[in-house]
N, C-alpha and C positions, 0 to 999 in steps of 0.2 A: 864841323864834320869833315872827315877825310875822304876825298873822292878818288884817291890815287888808284886803289885796286880796281874799282869799277871802271875807271877810264882805261886802265891797262888792259882789262879783259875785252872791252869794246874795241880798242885799237888793234889788239892781237887778232881778234875775230875778223875785222875788216882786212887786215894784212895777211890773213890766213897763215899765221905763224903761232907756235906754242907760246903761251903767256910767259913761261919760264925763260924764253929766249929774248924777250923784249926788255932791254935796259931802259929804265924810265928816264934816264938823262941823256941817252943817245940821240943825236940829232937825226932828223928824218933822212938826211942824205947818207947816213951810216947804217940804215936799216933796210934790209932787203924788202922789195915791193912797196916801199913808202915813197911814192913820187907825188908831184903836185896835184894830180888828179885824185889820187887816193886821199891826199890831205883834205881836199874839199869834201870828200865823202865822210871822212872822219869828223870834220868840223860840223857838217850838217847833221850827222847822226848824233853827235854829242849835244848839239843845240836842241834837237827834238827830244832826246832822252831826258835831259835835265831841265827842259823847258826854259831855256835861256837864249840869249843872242849875243854872240861875241862881237865886240866893237870892231868896226872895219879897220881902225887904226892898229889894232892889236893882232890881227890875223897873221901877219907875216912873222910875228914873234912866237907864234904857237907851233913850234916845230919839234917838240918832244913831249912825252907823256907827262913829265913833271910840270912843264909849263902849262899844258892843257888843264891838268888837275888844279893847279894854283889859280888859274884864271876862272875856272868854274867856281872854286871856293869864294873868290872875290865877288862874283856875280850873284851867288846865292845869298 
């Protein structure tokens, strides 16, 4: 199953930006409003939404929408 679009919508909602403006491969440092605090909100929201838990070792690598979607796919 491809989770990319769903993850993109959730992340855009948290960042309060239009979905169309969110490049799935852009690093969080390149996206307006995406700081470390919002990244924690994104991670916890995705964990709750998809009923998963990101491994602690991988959290620092999950800094773009594509990486988040790929990790969710691995965990599901």
